[in-house]
N, C-alpha and C positions, 0 to 999 in steps of 0.2 A: 691251356693245359693240353698236353698231348699224351696219348696212350699208344703203346706199341705191343702187339701180340706176336709172340714168336712160337711157332708150332714145334712141338717135340713129340716123339712117339708116346702116346698115352698121357702126356702131360702138356700143359701149356703155361708159359710164363707171361705174366702181365706186368709191364713196367710202366709205372706212373712216376712223375718226378719224385725221386727219393724213396720210392716204395717198390719192393719186389714181392711178388706172391706167386707161389707155385699152386696150380689148381687143376683139378680134374673133375669130370662129371658135372654135377649140378652147380658147383662153385664156378666152373668155367662159364656156364650159361648165365649165371648171375653177373659175372664180370662183364660179359658181352652186353647184357641188358643195361647195365650202368653206363657203359660206353655209348650205347645207342641213345640213351636218354640225354646224356651230356651233349652229344652231337646235335640232337634235336633242339635243345635249349639254345645252343649257339645259333642255329638256323632260324629259330623263331624270334630271337632277340628279346630284350627286356620288355615286359608288358607295361602298359600305362596303368598307374594305380587308380582304381575306381574312387570316385569322390567320397563315397560312404565309408571307405576303409581308413582307419586312423593312420597318421603319418609314421608312427613308430612300429607299425606292423611290418613284418618281414615277408618278402616275396620269394618263392622258389618254384621250380618246375614241379608239377604233380608227379608222384611216384611212378605213375604209369606213362609219363611223358605226354599226356593228352590234355594239357591245360596248365593253369597256374593256380597256386595256392598262396593266400596271404594269411598270416597267423600272428597273433599277439605274442610278443617275446615272452619266453618263460613258460608257455603253454605246452602241454604234453599231448601226444597223439593228435586227435582231432579237436581238442578244446579250442574255443575261440578262433574258429577258422572260417574263411570264405574261399570257395573254390569256383573258378571260372573255367569250364570245360570247353574244349574245341568242338566244332561241329562233327557229328557222326551220322550214321544212317537213321538212328532213332531221334536225334535232335539236330536237324539240318542247320540250325542257327546257333547251336551250342546250348549249354545250360549252366546254371549256377546252383551252388548249394551253400547253405549257411549252417554253421554248427554253434551250439551254445557253449557255456562255460563247463558243461559236463561232457562235452564231446559228442553230443547227440545232434543229428541233423534235424533241422526245424522246418515246419510248414510256414505258409504265409501268415498264419495267425500267431506265429511266434512259439508254438508248442511243438514238442518232438513228434516225429511222424515216420512213416515207412518210406521206402525208396520212391514209390510212385508219387507221393505227395511232396517229397523234399527235393526232387530234381526239378528245378524251376526253369522251364524253357525260356530262352532268350528270344526277343522279337527280331524280325529281319534287320532292324536298324541297330541291333546290339544292346538295346535297353532291356530291362527286366524289372518286375515288381520286387520289392524288398519286404521281408517279413516284418511284422509288427515289432517295434523296438530297435530296428536297424535304421 
């Protein structure tokens, strides 16, 4: 899929296959962000499905473009989700997060928890512990 941005005074047109949208201000910024994430997905390539993820779960690039998300079909928001984040300054090997059927991030004991407890650091070899029940 290709996107073309055509600059106009105070307006910008975004052309995607079969879709035209006139945008200004914050909408233009959001369109640019979507295009940047799409380019990143192509650059990263399709991820390998972790062995603990059911085969019917769907993969997609994370909304922020910094990792991959697998989710059970038909789930809304963060329900039944696994996220595999790319390395960053806080997690040099990356991290994973698991979400329950209520969309709550869970700790290694399988219970809901806060950010510090639910961002599970990956080991240098890419492995990570899984919460109870996964």
